[in-house]
C-alpha positions in Angstrom: -4.5 48.8 -68.3 -7.2 51.8 -68.0 -6.9 53.2 -64.9 -9.8 54.9 -65.2 -11.5 52.9 -63.2 -9.1 53.7 -60.1 -9.1 57.5 -60.5 -11.8 57.9 -56.9 -9.0 55.6 -55.0 -7.0 58.5 -52.9 -3.8 58.1 -51.9 -2.4 59.2 -48.7 0.1 61.7 -48.3 3.7 60.5 -47.7 4.7 61.3 -44.7 1.7 60.6 -43.2 1.7 57.1 -44.9 4.8 56.7 -43.0 3.5 57.6 -39.9 0.0 55.6 -40.5 2.3 52.4 -41.1 4.1 53.1 -37.9 1.5 52.8 -35.9 0.2 49.5 -38.0 3.1 47.9 -37.3 3.3 48.3 -33.7 -0.1 47.6 -33.0 -0.4 44.3 -35.7 3.0 43.6 -33.2 1.5 43.8 -29.4 -1.2 42.3 -30.9 -0.1 39.3 -31.8 2.5 38.7 -29.3 -0.6 39.4 -26.6 -2.8 36.9 -28.4 -1.1 34.3 -26.8 -2.0 34.6 -23.7 -5.4 33.8 -21.9 -8.3 36.2 -21.3 -8.3 35.4 -17.4 -4.1 37.0 -17.1 -5.2 39.7 -19.9 -7.8 41.4 -17.7 -6.3 41.0 -14.2 -4.8 44.4 -12.6 -1.9 44.4 -11.3 -2.6 45.8 -7.9 -5.7 47.8 -7.4 -6.8 50.8 -8.5 -4.0 49.7 -11.7 -5.7 49.0 -15.2 -5.4 45.6 -16.5 -3.4 45.2 -20.0 -7.3 44.4 -21.7 -8.0 47.9 -20.1 -5.2 49.5 -21.7 -6.2 47.6 -25.0 -9.6 49.3 -24.6 -8.3 52.9 -23.6 -5.6 53.4 -26.3 -8.8 52.4 -29.0 -11.2 55.4 -27.6 -8.5 56.6 -28.1 -8.0 56.9 -31.7 -11.6 56.1 -32.1 -11.4 59.8 -30.2 -9.1 61.5 -31.9 -10.1 60.3 -35.6 -13.8 61.2 -34.8 -12.5 64.8 -34.4 -10.3 64.9 -36.8 -13.1 64.2 -39.3 -15.0 66.7 -37.6 -12.1 69.1 -38.5 -12.1 68.0 -41.8 -15.9 69.1 -42.4 -14.6 72.5 -41.4 -11.7 73.6 -43.8 -12.0 77.2 -43.8 -12.3 77.2 -40.3 -9.3 75.9 -38.9 -5.9 78.0 -37.9 -2.5 77.1 -38.6 -0.1 75.2 -36.8 2.5 77.3 -34.6 6.0 77.8 -32.8 3.8 77.5 -29.7 1.5 74.2 -31.2 5.2 72.7 -32.1 6.4 73.3 -29.1 3.1 71.8 -27.1 4.0 68.8 -29.3 7.4 68.7 -28.4 6.9 68.9 -24.6 3.8 66.0 -24.6 5.7 63.4 -26.5 9.1 64.5 -23.2 6.1 63.5 -21.2 4.9 60.3 -22.9 8.4 59.4 -23.1 9.7 59.5 -19.3 8.0 57.0 -18.4 5.4 58.8 -16.4 1.5 58.0 -15.3 -0.4 60.1 -16.4 -4.7 60.3 -15.0 -6.4 60.1 -18.7 -9.0 62.7 -19.6 -12.5 61.9 -18.6 -13.5 61.4 -22.0 -11.6 58.5 -22.6 -10.9 57.3 -18.9 -14.0 55.4 -18.5 -13.0 50.7 -19.4 -14.8 47.8 -18.8 -14.2 45.8 -15.8 -12.9 42.5 -18.5 -12.4 42.9 -22.3 -11.7 40.1 -24.9 -8.6 40.7 -26.7 -10.1 39.7 -29.6 -13.3 41.5 -29.7 -10.7 44.4 -28.6 -9.0 44.1 -32.0 -11.5 43.4 -34.1 -12.2 46.6 -32.6 -9.4 48.7 -33.4 -9.3 47.0 -36.7 -12.3 49.5 -37.6 -10.9 52.2 -35.7 -7.5 52.0 -37.7 -9.4 51.2 -40.7 -11.3 55.3 -40.1 -8.7 56.8 -39.5 -6.8 55.3 -42.8 -10.0 56.7 -44.6 -9.9 60.2 -42.5 -6.0 60.6 -43.3 -6.5 59.5 -47.1 -8.8 62.9 -47.3 -6.6 65.1 -45.8 -5.1 67.2 -48.8 -1.5 69.1 -49.3 -2.8 72.2 -48.1 -5.0 71.4 -44.6 -0.8 69.6 -43.6 -0.3 72.9 -41.7 -3.4 73.2 -40.4 -4.4 71.9 -36.8 -7.3 69.3 -36.9 -6.6 67.7 -33.6 -7.1 69.7 -30.4 -5.6 67.1 -27.2 -7.2 67.7 -23.2 -3.7 68.9 -22.6 -1.2 69.8 -25.1 -3.7 72.0 -27.2 -4.2 71.9 -30.5 -2.0 70.2 -32.9 -1.5 69.5 -36.9 -2.2 65.9 -38.5 1.4 65.0 -38.6 2.2 66.2 -34.4 -1.3 63.9 -34.1 0.0 60.6 -35.4 3.3 61.3 -33.4 1.0 61.8 -30.5 -0.6 58.6 -31.2 2.7 56.6 -31.7 4.1 58.3 -28.6 0.9 57.5 -26.9 0.8 54.1 -27.7 4.5 53.8 -26.8 4.1 54.8 -23.5 1.2 51.9 -22.7 3.3 49.5 -24.7 5.9 50.1 -21.8 3.2 49.4 -18.9 1.0 46.4 -21.0 5.0 44.7 -21.4 5.9 45.1 -17.2 2.6 44.3 -16.4 2.8 41.2 -18.4 6.6 40.4 -16.8 5.2 41.2 -13.3 2.2 39.0 -14.4 3.9 35.8 -15.9 6.5 35.5 -12.7 2.8 35.1 -10.4 2.4 31.5 -9.1 -0.2 30.0 -10.1 
């Protein structure tokens, strides 16, 4: 078979692919689980001034969209990227520990604005689109940029691409725990 027709296809770095597939598995598992719930329940906040499940999903989509856009922009400026060093590793670790602590954090303003209600099916479509863009961007990351800072977290600062994907997974897991708690609380309420 002649493979010349496929030579334009870029392959993702194996380290990135492992992290990307983990993100994708987590996302699909959660969304498949939530599909069985009605929109009223998914749009019910557990308490005043708390986000509903759909608002959390919306936030997750927005974080990923903003992160993907930032990385894409940085890839256009390859010559001005700084290398990830010890302080970036330390900040990435502190971010990981913070997200795994179970504490609640105020979302950065750029991703804190969520709609009053949302539809899970539409959110899934938006997340699919965003995830495909992330995949395309990750396919563009050459090996020599793996140790460069391609994303700037609002609190942790500059992160390498692998640190960024770890952040996205940890951020997802942080909110998945919240979603499970909300789901448990709301399904126990009397009808």
